[in-house]
C-alpha positions in Angstrom: -8.7 15.9 0.6 -11.2 17.0 -2.0 -10.2 14.0 -4.1 -10.9 11.6 -1.3 -14.3 13.2 -0.6 -15.3 13.0 -4.3 -14.2 9.4 -4.4 -16.2 8.5 -1.3 -19.3 10.2 -2.7 -19.0 8.3 -6.0 -18.6 5.0 -4.1 -21.6 5.8 -1.9 -23.6 6.6 -5.0 -22.6 3.4 -6.7 -23.5 1.4 -3.6 -27.0 3.1 -3.4 -27.6 2.4 -7.1 -26.6 -1.3 -6.8 -28.6 -1.9 -3.6 -31.7 0.2 -4.5 -34.1 -2.7 -4.5 -32.9 -4.0 -1.2 -33.0 -0.6 0.4 -36.5 0.0 -1.0 -37.7 -3.4 0.4 -36.3 -2.6 3.8 -37.9 0.8 3.9 -41.3 -0.3 2.7 -41.3 -3.7 4.5 -41.9 -5.7 1.4 -40.1 -9.0 0.6 -36.4 -8.8 0.0 -35.3 -9.6 -3.6 -33.4 -12.8 -4.2 -29.6 -12.5 -4.1 -27.8 -13.0 -7.4 -26.0 -16.3 -8.1 -22.5 -15.0 -7.5 -23.5 -13.9 -4.0 -24.5 -17.5 -3.2 -21.1 -18.7 -4.3 -19.0 -16.3 -2.3 -21.3 -15.9 0.8 -22.1 -19.4 2.0 -24.6 -18.3 4.7 -26.9 -17.0 2.0 -27.4 -20.6 0.7 -29.0 -21.6 4.0 -31.4 -18.7 4.1 -32.4 -19.1 0.4 -33.0 -22.8 0.8 -35.1 -22.2 4.0 -37.4 -19.8 2.1 -38.1 -22.4 -0.6 
């Protein structure tokens, strides 16, 4: 059980580090950062939103 809890805490920490700019933009109300190119390849709905912003 302790291993699972440690694993989940590490995964949550990694998630927060990776998404820190998006979280900060959401909290402060500033503009969201552009998604990386690999997001656009694997998540098709992002292509529509990014093109609409241009």
